[in-house]
C-alpha positions in Angstrom: 2.2 10.0 16.7 2.2 13.7 16.7 -1.1 15.5 16.5 -2.5 15.6 13.0 -3.8 18.9 11.7 -7.4 19.5 10.8 -7.7 17.4 7.6 -8.8 19.1 4.5 -11.2 16.8 2.6 -12.4 15.8 -0.8 -15.6 14.1 -2.0 -15.8 11.9 -5.0 -18.5 9.7 -6.4 -18.4 7.2 -9.2 -21.0 5.0 -10.8 -21.9 3.1 -14.0 -25.6 4.1 -13.6 -27.5 7.1 -14.9 -28.0 8.7 -11.4 -24.7 8.3 -9.5 -24.4 8.8 -5.7 -23.4 12.2 -4.4 -20.9 12.8 -1.6 -20.8 16.2 0.0 -19.9 18.1 3.2 -16.9 16.0 4.1 -15.3 16.9 7.4 -12.3 15.2 9.1 -10.3 16.0 12.2 -8.2 14.3 14.8 -10.0 13.6 18.1 -8.2 15.6 20.8 -5.7 13.6 22.9 -6.0 10.5 20.7 -4.7 8.9 17.5 -8.2 8.6 16.1 -9.6 10.7 13.2 -13.3 11.4 13.0 -14.7 11.6 9.4 -18.2 12.9 8.6 -19.9 13.2 5.2 -23.3 13.4 3.6 -24.4 10.8 1.1 -27.3 11.0 -1.3 -28.6 8.7 -4.1 -31.9 9.0 -5.9 -32.1 5.4 -7.0 -30.2 3.2 -4.5 -30.5 2.5 -0.8 -27.3 0.5 -0.6 -24.0 1.9 -1.6 -20.3 1.1 -1.4 -18.1 3.6 0.3 -14.2 3.7 0.3 -12.0 6.1 2.3 -8.6 7.1 1.0 -5.9 9.2 2.7 -3.2 11.4 1.1 -0.1 12.7 2.7 0.7 15.2 -0.1 -2.4 17.3 -0.6 -4.0 14.8 -2.9 -1.2 14.2 -5.4 -1.2 10.6 -4.4 -3.4 8.5 -2.1 -0.9 6.0 -0.7 -1.3 6.3 3.0 -1.8 2.7 4.3 -5.2 3.5 5.8 -7.2 0.3 6.5 -8.4 0.6 10.1 -11.8 2.2 9.5 -15.0 1.5 11.3 -18.5 3.0 10.7 -20.2 4.0 7.4 -17.7 2.5 4.9 -17.5 -0.6 2.9 -20.6 -2.2 1.4 -24.2 -1.7 2.4 -24.0 2.0 3.3 -27.4 3.8 3.2 -27.7 7.4 2.1 -28.0 10.0 4.8 -26.5 13.1 6.4 -23.6 13.1 8.9 -22.5 9.6 8.0 -19.6 8.7 10.4 -16.3 6.9 10.0 -13.6 6.5 12.5 -10.0 6.0 11.3 -7.5 4.5 13.8 -4.6 6.5 12.4 -2.3 5.3 15.3 -2.7 1.7 14.1 -2.1 2.4 10.4 0.2 5.4 10.4 1.7 5.8 13.9 4.4 8.5 14.3 3.5 10.3 11.0 2.8 13.9 10.6 2.0 16.2 7.7 0.1 19.4 7.2 -0.8 18.1 3.7 -3.0 15.3 4.9 -6.3 14.9 2.9 -9.2 12.5 3.1 -11.2 11.3 0.1 -14.6 9.7 0.3 -15.6 7.6 -2.7 -19.2 6.4 -3.1 -20.3 3.9 -5.7 -23.4 2.0 -6.4 -23.6 -1.4 -4.7 -21.1 -4.1 -5.8 -21.8 -5.3 -9.3 -23.5 -8.7 -9.3 -21.0 -11.5 -9.0 -18.2 -9.2 -8.0 -16.6 -8.2 -4.6 -14.8 -5.1 -3.7 -11.1 -5.7 -3.0 -10.1 -2.9 -0.6 -7.4 -0.4 -1.2 -4.1 -0.6 0.6 -0.6 -2.2 0.6 0.2 -5.8 1.0 3.3 -8.0 1.1 3.7 -9.6 -2.4 5.8 -12.7 -2.9 7.1 -15.2 -0.3 10.3 -16.8 1.0 8.6 -20.1 2.1 9.8 -22.6 -0.4 12.9 -21.5 -2.2 11.1 -20.1 -5.2 13.5 -17.4 -6.5 10.8 -15.8 -8.7 8.7 -15.0 -5.6 11.5 -13.1 -4.0 12.2 -10.6 -2.6 9.0 -10.0 -0.7 8.0 -6.4 -1.3 5.2 -4.0 -0.4 2.8 -3.1 -3.1 0.0 -0.5 -2.9 -3.1 -1.4 -4.9 -6.1 0.9 -5.4 -9.6 -0.6 -4.8 -11.1 -2.7 -7.5 -13.9 -5.2 -8.1 -13.0 -8.8 -8.8 -15.3 -11.5 -10.1 -16.1 -14.0 -7.4 -15.8 -17.0 -9.7 -13.9 -18.0 -12.8 -15.7 -17.3 -16.1 -17.7 -20.4 -16.9 -18.2 -22.1 -20.2 -21.8 -20.8 -20.3 -20.8 -17.2 -19.7 -18.0 -17.4 -22.2 -20.3 -18.9 -24.9 -23.0 -16.2 -24.4 -20.6 -13.3 -24.9 -18.6 -15.1 -27.6 -21.7 -15.7 -29.7 -22.7 -12.0 -29.5 -19.2 -10.9 -30.2 -18.6 -12.8 -33.4 -21.7 -11.3 -35.0 -20.6 -7.8 -33.9 -17.2 -7.6 -35.5 -15.0 -9.5 -33.0 -12.7 -12.4 -34.0 -11.0 -15.0 -31.8 -8.2 -17.5 -32.3 -10.1 -20.1 -30.2 -13.8 -20.7 -29.6 -13.1 -22.0 -26.1 -14.1 -25.3 -24.5 -15.3 -26.6 -21.1 -15.9 -29.8 -19.3 -19.5 -28.7 -18.6 -21.2 -25.3 -18.8 -20.6 -24.5 -15.1 -17.0 -25.5 -15.3 -14.4 -22.8 -16.2 -13.7 -22.0 -19.8 -10.3 -23.3 -21.1 -8.3 -23.4 -24.4 -8.5 -19.7 -24.9 -5.4 -17.6 -25.3 -4.5 -14.3 -23.7 -5.6 -12.3 -26.8 -8.9 -14.1 -26.9 -9.6 -13.2 -23.3 -8.7 -9.6 -23.7 -11.0 -9.2 -26.7 -13.8 -11.1 -24.9 -13.5 -8.6 -21.9 -14.2 -5.8 -24.4 -17.2 -7.6 -25.9 -18.7 -8.2 -22.5 -18.3 -4.6 -21.6 -19.9 -3.5 -24.9 -22.8 -5.9 -24.4 -23.5 -4.5 -20.9 -23.1 -0.9 -21.9 -19.9 -0.3 -19.9 -16.8 1.7 -20.9 -14.3 -0.6 -22.7 -10.8 -1.1 -21.3 -8.7 -2.2 -24.4 -7.8 -0.2 -27.5 -5.4 -0.3 -30.4 -4.3 3.3 -30.3 -2.7 5.5 -27.7 -5.7 7.9 -27.9 -8.0 5.1 -26.7 -10.5 5.6 -29.5 -10.0 2.4 -31.7 -11.6 -0.5 -29.8 -9.6 -3.8 -29.8 -11.8 -6.4 -31.5 -9.6 -8.6 -33.7 -6.1 -10.0 -34.3 -3.2 -10.4 -31.9 -2.1 -7.0 -30.7 -0.8 -5.7 -27.4 -3.5 -3.2 -26.5 -3.5 0.1 -24.8 -5.5 0.1 -21.6 -8.0 2.6 -20.2 -7.3 1.7 -16.6 -10.1 3.8 -15.1 -12.8 2.3 -17.3 -15.7 0.7 -15.5 -15.8 -2.2 -18.0 -14.1 -5.6 -17.7 -10.4 -6.3 -17.9 -7.8 -8.8 -16.7 -6.3 -8.3 -13.2 -2.8 -7.2 -12.9 -0.5 -9.7 -11.2 -0.4 -7.5 -8.1 -4.2 -7.2 -8.1 -4.5 -11.0 -8.5 -2.2 -11.8 -5.6 -3.7 -9.3 -3.2 -7.1 -10.7 -4.0 -5.9 -14.3 -3.7 -4.5 -13.7 -0.2 -8.0 -12.7 1.0 -6.6 -10.3 3.7 -4.1 -12.8 5.1 -0.3 -12.2 4.9 2.6 -14.5 4.5 0.6 -17.7 3.9 1.1 -20.3 1.2 -2.5 -20.5 0.3 -5.6 -18.3 0.5 -6.5 -19.9 3.9 -3.2 -20.9 5.4 0.0 -22.9 4.9 -1.4 -26.4 4.2 -3.8 -27.8 1.7 -6.2 -30.7 1.3 -8.5 -31.8 -1.5 -11.4 -30.6 0.6 -10.1 -27.0 -0.2 -9.1 -27.1 -3.8 -8.9 -29.1 -7.1 -5.2 -29.9 -7.7 -3.0 -33.0 -8.4 -2.1 -34.5 -5.0 1.4 -35.8 -4.4 3.5 -36.7 -1.4 5.7 -33.6 -1.4 3.6 -30.4 -1.6 1.8 -29.8 1.7 -0.8 -32.4 0.8 -2.6 -33.4 4.0 -5.6 -35.0 2.5 -4.2 -38.5 2.0 -5.4 -38.4 -1.6 -3.0 -38.6 -4.5 -3.2 -38.0 -8.2 -6.1 -36.1 -9.7 -9.0 -35.0 -7.5 -11.1 -38.2 -6.9 -14.4 -36.3 -7.2 -13.6 -34.7 -10.6 -11.2 -37.2 -12.3 -14.1 -38.8 -14.3 -14.6 -39.3 -18.0 -12.1 -37.4 -20.1 -9.7 -34.6 -19.3 -9.8 -31.9 -18.3 -10.6 -32.8 -14.7 -11.8 -29.3 -13.8 -14.4 -28.8 -11.1 -17.5 -26.6 -11.3 -16.6 -23.0 -10.3 -17.2 -22.2 -6.7 -17.2 -25.9 -5.7 -15.0 -25.1 -2.6 -15.1 -22.6 0.2 -14.2 -19.0 -0.7 -11.3 -17.0 0.7 -11.5 -14.1 3.1 -12.7 -11.7 0.3 -15.4 -14.1 -0.9 -13.4 -15.3 -4.0 -13.6 -18.9 -5.2 -10.9 -21.1 -6.9 -8.0 -18.8 -6.2 -6.0 -22.0 -5.7 -6.3 -24.9 -8.2 -9.0 -25.8 -10.8 -7.4 -23.9 -13.8 -4.6 -21.4 -14.5 -5.8 -17.8 -14.7 -4.5 -15.2 -17.2 -3.2 -11.9 -15.8 -2.4 -8.7 -17.6 1.4 -8.6 -16.9 4.3 -9.7 -19.0 6.4 -12.3 -17.1 9.9 -11.6 -15.9 11.4 -14.0 -13.4 13.5 -11.3 -11.8 10.9 -8.6 -11.8 10.5 -8.4 -8.1 14.1 -7.1 -7.9 13.1 -4.2 -10.2 12.1 -0.9 -8.7 9.0 -1.0 -10.8 7.7 -3.9 -8.8 7.2 -1.6 -5.8 5.4 1.2 -7.6 1.8 1.9 -6.7 -0.6 -0.1 -8.8 2.4 -1.8 -10.6 1.4 -3.3 -13.9 4.5 -5.3 -14.6 7.3 -5.1 -17.2 6.7 -3.0 -20.3 7.5 -5.9 -22.6 8.2 -9.5 -22.7 7.6 -12.9 -24.4 5.2 -14.6 -22.0 2.2 -13.5 -20.0 1.7 -14.3 -16.3 -0.7 -17.0 -15.1 -1.7 -17.5 -11.5 -3.5 -20.0 -9.3 -2.5 -23.5 -10.2 -4.6 -26.2 -12.0 -6.3 -29.6 -11.7 -3.3 -31.1 -13.4 -0.5 -29.5 -11.3 0.5 -30.2 -7.7 -0.1 -27.9 -4.7 3.3 -26.2 -4.8 2.2 -24.1 -7.8 -1.2 -23.3 -6.2 0.6 -21.0 -3.7 -0.6 -17.4 -3.7 2.9 -16.3 -4.7 3.7 -18.8 -7.4 4.2 -17.2 -10.8 3.6 -19.2 -14.0 3.9 -18.0 -17.6 2.8 -19.0 -21.0 2.8 -17.6 -24.5 -0.2 -15.3 -25.0 -0.8 -17.0 -28.4 -1.1 -20.5 -26.9 -4.1 -22.3 -25.3 -4.2 -25.6 -23.5 -6.6 -27.7 -21.5 -4.8 -26.8 -18.3 -4.6 -23.1 -19.2 -6.9 -20.3 -20.4 -9.0 -19.8 -17.3 -9.6 -16.3 -16.1 -11.9 -14.0 -14.1 -12.6 -10.3 -14.8 -12.0 -7.2 -12.7 -13.6 -3.8 -12.9 -12.6 -0.4 -11.6 -14.1 1.0 -8.5 
């Protein structure tokens, strides 16, 4: 790698709280004779002792922030305390070897600690799709850059759905389905895509956050009723559905090229799915999960009943299908739009994407790369699950 110039730098702070953190005095430069970049900054916050810090790198003077910079050590990530001369080392040789530009910039983003029940999914590119099992809709494998975002650790439960739903219906929201659940700590089901989107808005409103979904291009008329494809305020700090790319990046948990969030095989000690003799099932158990196939269907499991993936997310394989934002297109990965930064899928379609598999489907569809679809107007006991994301 050629020597990097002194890096101009930029500070940014974001927060949903009244007193946001402040980043200042950012300095960055390449360490002489090495491929390391030393980054220093000052961090202040009047009401928090634990902050989340993200580092982004630009190669075009801040027009975009797409340099695949992940190899940071030091005062970044979660649990960063305020102070002066906070230090981060970037291993630019590992992330960006052989690159050179005088337009390189560094951005330091500070936020209040991760929202309760959410984890920060780090910025960066990942390999989306797979070639493992002859699934044409998961090919070609392609690189996708995703900005940092927060994802809910667990699926939305019946209890959480009910609490927001009851508030929403007396505050002007209407839904096609009231939702159902096997038990209050099991995932909500039988809600369609439109129900889920409006529910996300109601949850944001209830918690005093900026809403994500609107019925007008000016983002002033809040989406509360009916079946309408909404406009999205993508930088809102309120709740929304993940894009398909966000979901898959999160599901992989930092791994690459694996069938499942933990590796290439699956057992019923790892997820709730329908066991058969074909789909990588090593548990020796067949049919519905023996622990949860009791009483009446659905045979869902309580959320977070199995071990989380590398990002701390539960039930990214099995339990119940999860709605995503994107329209479904089986050949989308061959479209140039599939490789755009923060891709949000086709501009139109008939069906919406679901991900993750279900208690009533075999393990082959619980792969990280499997792409299911369903009418956004429909709801079913195997469908309708979801988890929220929030902007960083």
